[in-house]
Structure formats: structure tokens, C-alpha cells
VMD Tcl script that draws the C-alpha trace (Angstrom):
set ca {
  {-47.24 -117.53 -197.56}
  {-46.76 -116.87 -201.51}
  {-50.66 -117.77 -202.13}
  {-51.74 -115.82 -198.77}
  {-49.93 -112.75 -198.80}
  {-51.19 -110.98 -201.92}
  {-54.87 -111.13 -201.14}
  {-54.26 -110.64 -197.38}
  {-52.57 -107.48 -198.30}
  {-55.35 -106.33 -200.61}
  {-58.10 -107.29 -197.82}
  {-56.03 -105.20 -195.09}
  {-56.21 -102.12 -197.50}
  {-59.99 -102.49 -197.65}
  {-60.26 -102.94 -193.93}
  {-58.16 -99.79 -193.14}
  {-59.40 -97.63 -196.15}
  {-63.04 -98.28 -196.02}
  {-63.79 -95.10 -197.89}
  {-61.47 -95.70 -201.09}
  {-63.35 -96.18 -204.14}
  {-60.88 -98.91 -205.19}
  {-62.22 -101.43 -202.23}
  {-65.76 -99.98 -202.12}
  {-67.10 -102.94 -204.23}
  {-65.84 -105.36 -201.35}
  {-67.66 -103.30 -198.71}
  {-70.92 -103.53 -200.91}
  {-70.54 -107.30 -201.31}
  {-70.15 -107.78 -197.54}
  {-73.50 -105.54 -197.14}
  {-75.26 -107.62 -199.54}
  {-74.16 -111.02 -197.86}
  {-74.90 -109.45 -194.48}
  {-78.37 -108.46 -195.38}
  {-78.83 -111.90 -197.16}
  {-78.00 -113.66 -193.96}
  {-80.48 -111.80 -192.17}
  {-83.22 -112.93 -194.90}
  {-81.92 -116.42 -194.77}
  {-82.27 -116.64 -191.15}
  {-85.56 -115.23 -191.09}
  {-87.00 -117.72 -193.69}
  {-85.24 -120.61 -192.02}
  {-87.42 -119.75 -188.73}
  {-90.40 -119.66 -190.72}
  {-90.58 -116.05 -191.48}
  {-90.59 -114.11 -194.68}
  {-88.48 -111.41 -196.46}
  {-90.43 -108.13 -196.84}
  {-87.83 -105.74 -198.47}
  {-84.15 -105.93 -199.27}
  {-81.75 -102.92 -200.05}
  {-78.20 -102.21 -200.60}
  {-77.10 -98.60 -200.92}
  {-74.10 -96.95 -202.55}
  {-72.72 -95.78 -199.14}
  {-72.27 -99.51 -198.15}
  {-75.42 -99.47 -196.09}
  {-78.22 -101.56 -196.43}
  {-81.16 -103.49 -194.58}
  {-83.20 -106.38 -194.99}
  {-87.16 -106.20 -193.86}
  {-88.43 -109.64 -192.56}
  {-91.49 -110.80 -190.84}
  {-91.02 -113.58 -188.02}
  {-92.87 -114.84 -185.08}
  {-92.00 -112.72 -182.05}
  {-89.74 -114.39 -179.53}
  {-86.36 -114.22 -177.75}
  {-84.63 -116.84 -179.73}
  {-86.05 -115.69 -183.08}
  {-85.29 -111.94 -182.64}
  {-81.68 -112.73 -181.42}
  {-80.91 -115.40 -184.17}
  {-82.16 -113.17 -187.19}
  {-80.43 -110.02 -185.56}
  {-77.09 -111.62 -185.08}
  {-77.28 -113.78 -188.59}
  {-75.83 -110.72 -190.40}
  {-72.47 -110.41 -188.61}
  {-72.16 -113.98 -188.02}
  {-73.22 -115.29 -191.52}
  {-71.24 -112.92 -193.56}
  {-68.05 -113.67 -191.35}
  {-68.59 -117.56 -191.58}
  {-69.21 -117.16 -195.38}
  {-65.94 -115.30 -195.78}
  {-64.19 -117.87 -193.67}
  {-65.60 -120.84 -195.54}
  {-64.69 -119.29 -198.81}
  {-61.03 -118.62 -197.65}
  {-60.82 -122.43 -196.06}
  {-62.37 -123.69 -199.49}
  {-59.65 -121.63 -201.51}
  {-56.87 -123.26 -199.57}
  {-58.08 -126.89 -199.15}
  {-59.87 -127.29 -202.55}
  {-58.89 -127.16 -206.13}
  {-62.64 -126.15 -207.24}
  {-62.34 -122.50 -206.78}
  {-64.11 -121.96 -210.17}
  {-67.10 -123.97 -208.64}
  {-67.16 -121.75 -205.61}
  {-66.79 -118.52 -207.61}
  {-69.69 -119.48 -209.53}
  {-71.98 -120.59 -206.72}
  {-71.03 -116.91 -205.10}
  {-72.10 -115.46 -208.38}
  {-75.42 -117.31 -208.40}
  {-76.10 -116.18 -204.94}
  {-75.53 -112.54 -205.84}
  {-77.96 -112.61 -208.88}
  {-80.54 -114.18 -206.31}
  {-79.98 -111.13 -204.19}
  {-80.16 -108.74 -207.05}
  {-83.80 -110.16 -207.57}
  {-84.64 -109.46 -204.01}
  {-83.31 -105.94 -204.46}
  {-85.44 -105.69 -207.69}
  {-88.54 -106.74 -205.88}
  {-88.02 -104.01 -203.24}
  {-87.45 -101.15 -206.05}
  {-83.69 -100.95 -204.81}
  {-82.18 -99.89 -208.06}
  {-78.61 -99.50 -207.05}
  {-78.61 -102.87 -205.14}
  {-80.18 -104.50 -208.08}
  {-77.43 -103.33 -210.29}
  {-74.72 -103.73 -208.08}
  {-75.64 -107.46 -207.01}
  {-76.48 -108.44 -210.75}
  {-73.55 -106.87 -212.23}
  {-71.01 -108.42 -209.50}
  {-72.67 -111.68 -209.61}
  {-72.13 -111.80 -213.51}
  {-68.74 -110.83 -213.04}
  {-67.89 -113.64 -210.81}
  {-69.74 -116.20 -213.35}
  {-67.64 -114.89 -216.06}
  {-64.43 -115.08 -214.34}
  {-65.39 -118.73 -213.00}
  {-65.59 -119.78 -216.59}
  {-62.29 -118.24 -218.00}
  {-59.18 -120.12 -217.85}
  {-57.24 -118.18 -215.48}
  {-55.35 -120.71 -213.73}
  {-54.26 -119.50 -210.39}
  {-55.99 -116.31 -210.60}
  {-59.21 -118.18 -209.72}
  {-57.45 -118.99 -206.14}
  {-56.20 -115.60 -205.75}
  {-59.81 -114.18 -206.26}
  {-61.42 -116.71 -203.95}
  {-59.06 -116.06 -201.06}
  {-59.24 -112.12 -201.61}
  {-62.99 -112.54 -201.50}
  {-63.21 -114.63 -198.50}
  {-60.73 -112.99 -196.30}
  {-62.01 -109.57 -197.23}
  {-65.54 -110.52 -196.41}
  {-64.29 -111.85 -192.94}
  {-62.19 -108.95 -192.05}
  {-64.87 -106.37 -193.15}
  {-67.55 -108.32 -191.04}
  {-65.40 -107.65 -188.00}
  {-65.05 -104.21 -188.78}
  {-68.78 -103.99 -189.05}
  {-69.08 -105.70 -185.37}
  {-66.66 -103.19 -184.12}
  {-68.40 -99.93 -185.68}
  {-72.04 -101.07 -184.50}
  {-71.30 -102.58 -181.25}
  {-67.95 -101.01 -179.78}
  {-67.61 -97.66 -181.42}
  {-71.15 -96.57 -181.20}
  {-74.71 -98.16 -180.91}
  {-77.28 -96.82 -183.27}
  {-80.97 -97.45 -182.01}
  {-82.54 -99.82 -184.30}
  {-79.32 -101.28 -185.57}
  {-78.42 -105.03 -185.48}
  {-76.05 -104.20 -182.41}
  {-78.86 -102.34 -180.53}
  {-81.37 -105.06 -180.95}
  {-78.86 -107.80 -179.76}
  {-77.82 -105.57 -176.76}
  {-81.49 -104.98 -175.90}
  {-82.56 -108.64 -176.18}
  {-79.60 -109.85 -174.10}
  {-79.73 -106.97 -171.72}
  {-75.99 -106.61 -171.93}
  {-73.97 -103.48 -172.86}
  {-73.22 -103.44 -176.52}
  {-69.72 -102.81 -175.97}
  {-69.34 -105.87 -173.92}
  {-71.03 -107.96 -176.50}
  {-68.81 -106.47 -179.24}
  {-65.53 -107.17 -177.50}
  {-66.32 -110.65 -176.77}
  {-67.51 -111.00 -180.44}
  {-64.33 -109.29 -181.83}
  {-62.11 -111.46 -179.57}
  {-63.75 -114.76 -180.79}
  {-63.56 -113.38 -184.30}
  {-59.88 -112.46 -184.27}
  {-58.96 -115.83 -182.82}
  {-61.01 -117.41 -185.61}
  {-59.25 -115.61 -188.16}
  {-55.67 -116.57 -186.80}
  {-56.91 -120.20 -187.06}
  {-57.96 -119.56 -190.70}
  {-54.36 -118.15 -191.54}
  {-52.75 -120.79 -189.84}
  {-54.74 -123.42 -191.59}
  {-53.95 -121.79 -194.91}
  {-50.28 -121.29 -194.45}
  {-50.03 -125.02 -193.20}
  {-51.89 -126.42 -196.30}
  {-49.56 -124.23 -198.47}
  {-46.43 -125.48 -196.81}
  {-47.68 -129.06 -197.39}
  {-48.55 -128.65 -201.00}
  {-44.83 -126.94 -201.50}
  {-43.36 -130.09 -199.71}
  {-45.24 -132.43 -202.04}
  {-44.29 -130.38 -205.13}
  {-40.70 -130.80 -204.14}
}
mol new
graphics top color blue
foreach p $ca { graphics top sphere $p radius 0.5 }
foreach p [lrange $ca 0 end-1] q [lrange $ca 1 end] { graphics top cylinder $p $q radius 0.2 }
display resetview
């Protein structure tokens, strides 16, 4: 629990106090990855990214062009929530199971630099600066000899992304449904109430979070046993 508890506490602060300036960068990071997952899904389905924005208020959008169809519409609309949650979960698992934390931080930095380029091509000034600056910070930190700080940073980033992604699902599907939002598109495509979809999604997400935390504690206990 020694390695898990500090990043978990910071992530919970970000989850419960989303308007605090201290944790705003984590919310902006999730926005960038959320919109990036939309774009990745669209490209994977043979479409193109037409615009990409990340805003100061932690909002954003990814414009894309894809072939109309039930599955294409559903997959791309759901990719933001699903992709960002899975990305966070993957980073968290990698931090627990791997000793190459610096490599994964560097990869994340490279992804953010690419997202900054997408923002630049869409004249999204704030998104360009934020994604570029954050990407450079991750790359620099990955290069520095920080020891255990790399593990802390990777765990913090991963679990924060996963938790904030669940918060997005709650806000967009359970608390409200805004016309044109991802939750609205998913609800209209499936012909199911947004609240129902959101509750099911949250339930699955909470279970997956529990599994991730359990695995992390188990790996930490195993490493401690080996060290003794």
C-alpha cells in the first residue's frame, strides 16, 4: 500500500475537487486523451480527423469524418470514455507490473506532442500550448534520474485518468444529457435512456477500478516479500 496510497490520494483529490487549480492539469490531460481516442477510433475505421480542440475549462472536441453507420457512430462516440479509461488503467497496471516507468512516461509525452500538433492544425492555441508543454514535461521527467518518483508519477497519471474518465461518464450520462454530447449520441444510437447506459458503464468501471487496485496491492506485497 505504500506505493499505491500517495498517488491514490492525489487522484481522489482531483476527482472530488475538479475546479481546484492544483488538479486542473490532470483534467485537461484527460480531455486531451479523451478527444484523442475519438480521433484514433475514427482513423481506425477509415475516417479522418477534421479538427481538434482542448479548452481552458477542461472541455474540448474532436471533429471527424467517418462513413455513416450504426457501429461506426457508436464506436467513435464511445471511444472517448472507453479509451481514456483504458489508457489510464493500462498506465496504472504498467507502473505496478513493470520497471520501465521512464519509457512509458516518455511514450505519453510523445502522444501529447502529437496531440499538440493536432490542436495547432485546428488553431486551438490553448490546446497547442498545454499539450506541447505537458508532453515536454513528461519527456524531461522521463530522462531525469528521479528513482521512485517515476513510479509515483506513472501511477498518479494512470489512476487519475481512470477516475476522471468515470467522472465524465457520470456527468454526461447520469447527471445530465446534453444534446450533441457523446452521451447523447450513444443514447440515441442505442435507443436506450442515457441514465441507464451511464449507470451500467459506471458499475463496470468501478469493478474494473477495484480489480486494478487489488492487482496493484498484490504485486506490491509480492515485491515486499521478495525483498525480505
